[in-house]
TORLONU-87879 format. One record per residue (C-alpha): x, y, z. Coordinates in steps of 0.2 Angstrom, whole numbers, padded with zeros to 4 digits, always signed. Layout:
// residues N
XYZ
...
END
This chain:
// residues 116
+0000+0002+0000
+0005+0017-0005
+0009+0030+0009
-0003+0041+0002
-0017+0028+0001
-0011+0025+0021
-0013+0043+0025
-0030+0045+0017
-0036+0031+0025
-0033+0040+0041
-0032+0058+0041
-0037+0071+0028
-0039+0089+0029
-0053+0102+0021
-0054+0119+0018
-0067+0129+0028
-0072+0147+0025
-0077+0154+0044
-0086+0138+0051
-0093+0130+0034
-0083+0116+0028
-0081+0118+0008
-0075+0102+0002
-0083+0085+0001
-0082+0077+0018
-0093+0066+0030
-0102+0084+0033
-0104+0088+0014
-0111+0078+0004
-0100+0071-0014
-0114+0078-0025
-0114+0095-0017
-0110+0105-0034
-0099+0119-0021
-0089+0103-0015
-0070+0104-0017
-0057+0088-0014
-0046+0086+0003
-0033+0098+0005
-0014+0089-0001
+0002+0091+0009
+0008+0105-0001
-0007+0117+0000
-0008+0124+0018
+0002+0139+0025
-0001+0133+0042
-0006+0116+0049
-0011+0115+0068
-0006+0100+0077
-0012+0090+0094
-0001+0081+0103
+0000+0072+0119
+0016+0080+0125
+0028+0092+0117
+0046+0098+0120
+0051+0117+0119
+0061+0114+0103
+0047+0106+0095
+0048+0086+0097
+0028+0081+0099
+0022+0065+0106
+0006+0059+0096
-0005+0046+0100
+0005+0032+0090
-0005+0032+0075
+0007+0041+0064
-0005+0051+0057
+0005+0068+0056
+0021+0059+0053
+0015+0054+0036
+0007+0070+0031
+0019+0083+0039
+0034+0077+0026
+0023+0083+0011
+0021+0101+0017
+0029+0115+0010
+0046+0120+0019
+0037+0137+0023
+0022+0129+0029
+0021+0134+0049
+0018+0119+0059
+0011+0123+0077
+0008+0110+0091
-0005+0115+0102
-0008+0108+0120
-0009+0114+0139
+0006+0119+0147
+0008+0104+0158
+0010+0095+0141
+0027+0103+0138
+0042+0093+0145
+0060+0094+0145
+0064+0079+0134
+0054+0066+0124
+0060+0050+0115
+0061+0055+0096
+0061+0044+0082
+0070+0047+0064
+0052+0047+0057
+0046+0061+0069
+0042+0077+0062
+0045+0091+0075
+0033+0106+0076
+0040+0125+0073
+0029+0134+0087
+0021+0125+0104
+0007+0136+0110
-0003+0133+0127
-0014+0141+0139
+0002+0149+0145
+0009+0155+0131
+0021+0150+0115
+0037+0141+0113
+0045+0145+0097
+0056+0127+0092
+0074+0130+0089
END
């Protein structure tokens, strides 16, 4: 199975306008004439990524599915990847594997950490 096929079976992104999804998704019927296809990784300017834990320098611990680790390698180099969570989720160190993708910025309820 190709990685794109694996990725699409787990995680797809859709363009929105305000609070409305304007892409074909489970919330917008495929026969809707205004529906658009899912967003490809090179399209977004910003990707917001959840996590179980982060380090101040951008290491992220996800839920183990590798969903974002499969999507993020294909984003544009100028795309900003932002990890979001609570301040208690920011720790000094996390294990990091070769395939892990760091976030550029960690934003919490207590402030932000620009990854170095």
